[in-house]
Residue, then its C-alpha position, 0 to 999 in steps of 0.5 A: m867839493l870845494n874847499n871855501v876858505i877865507d882868508e880872517p882878518i886878526e881881530y877880536g877873538k880870533k886865533v892867532t899864530l906867529r913865529y918870529k924873530m927878534q933882535v934885543f937891542l942893549p940901552d945903550g944901542k947896540k945889538a945882543d949878540k943873541e936872536y930868539e925866534k918863537v912861535i906864540d900862538f893867542i887869542y886876539g883882545v883876550e890874551e894881551q900882547v906887547e902894544s906895538l904888536e896888538k897895533a901891528i897884527y890888526g887885520a893881518k892876514k894868513g902870510d902877512r908877514f911886517k916888522v915891529h919895532i917895541p920900546p924900551h917903555q912897552l918892555y921892561g920900562e926905560r933907564d930912570k937915573n933916580l933909582i941911581r942912589e948912594i946908599p949907607k953899607k949898614g946893613l948891608i952883607k959884606q960878601r954880598v957887595r961886589k961893584g958890577q954885580y947884582y947885590r940881592q937880600i931880603k930886610n923885612g919879608v922883602l926883596i932888595s935887589f939893585k946893581v952895584l955900581e959904585i964902594k965907596p967906606d962908608s956907602v953904596l951907590a946902586d943902580f935900582n932900575p930892573p936888569l933890561a929897563g931900557v932894552s928893545a926889540d926889533l920882531d920880524v912877524e909872519v902871520l902862520d894861522v887865523r881862525k876864529a876862536s871857540d867859546e870854551e877857548i875864550e873862556s879858558a885865556r880869559r881866566i887865564e889871562a886873569k891868573r898873570k895879571i894877578g902874577c898866579e902864572 
């Protein structure tokens, strides 16, 4: 008996397995020292991926390979010069204030975190951008498998995604 294998295109409700190799680019455009390789699986349209990846893989089939660029705004955000501010030293823990290092302190139950750019007599030049702001990435992607997800897989993925969106996972 012949086994009819149909190449399923990636679309809503399909269980997708991808392998990607990622090259990270720092805000100054230089390549990061290390490349990352990973295999991921997810249900397309249910478990959210970065926009560039979702658009690039839509309609792709098992065995397809392609390159995807992920801009900073889809990762950790663009660097914002308005988040670099001069703040008073008063109230900071002196031993933690070191140029080029991240300062962290909990004040009134809230984590305060910034990179110390410059130390002045009465103030600190602080960068409140996320540490990875401005980072972009290029992916070499290979589609390893595409199949219709079961109703149980879709429901489970919806529950996990809902928890992830509110910060529970």
